[in-house]
Steps between C-alpha positions, in 0.01 A plus 500: 500500500719768662474861391813705423472710820501193725788345306706820528433518875604138551819552301586812701436313827729217390775746404478669841581184693857510640736238362816599689540398864466830695664369816839653585808283517654409835182486707572426867297419808446765768452431871201735499349796316353840578201577277328840479159558344454875462330752271155656478325205340295227663646161589794569733361324805308248290826385342666475840219285636522277198862440597383442858286210378785372284737505799253314723456240225878447507488433874649835601426686820349831390431820693313814397529844657255763373566869559198696372209259479316488830474172685128573530444489123475117486659479157475175306875447479527499879218249536654251258853571623410411857321187379822399325707555815655833401614714793308827459551843656307818413647828622293729280235744614334536163522785252692800633231740377255331739734534797420716803863491617780443249758492779328185625511351150871581480573337838297192406691470171836527682385228739409288199842549341673399824291181504571440130876523559469265796315243288745533212810474719368196689545304179206270566322589176616440146270778379391825663263744331507866600175626352492877436839548664604767249265753659701511821775682312288686242285643783817605683429275797830309481819572303527273199855403604365369832272268304745395231783419743329217693366352176848499348646342818227237549580129540613366162211254456214746566315621190331840528212647300421871535192672361385860470523807279801728477771251600801699621829478308660338806247216486534459125877478542477211747242311292567226247173536310295819473173514308312822440126453457370750244135599510341504157139494616341450843137446594540722806584805289172437317307523826479127575553402862760240602351153453516229763683195368691698238634803686498375861 
């Protein structure tokens, strides 16, 4: 026997299900997309690396360029990415507040962006991921226009994923899909350290 509360809940759930097709008319295929995952919430890079796995599963050549995470951190996504044949480059020096010389961090990031543009323009990859790229402009290390321009002018078949907080308007303008991750609750703000396997 079902009580009235359960019955009301089930009826409300049924009524909430969409019955009209939400897809817009005139959908077309694109040669490639630019996707940005931004915002203060968790999941920006995690989403990008999910798409990395998806691309590899489709037989794509995939490359990753990281701009803040240090190559010495041995993050899980790099380990599995390399095992899957992903071309991987880390140009980060770690958190800026731990840096002894921010000018070195800035130069290393600029070197990373030059390499990223080279990889993108070569056209050998169907997917390139620029992890934490947004910080190069939000930190004032590179003008946002100097980042947006090469992405806009990339080979037509190269898909680009960009992650990081505070995506500049110039980057948002060149993107096809922009998602803002909103933090509702985070273990770290409750004093819980980043957890291996979930956070890195």
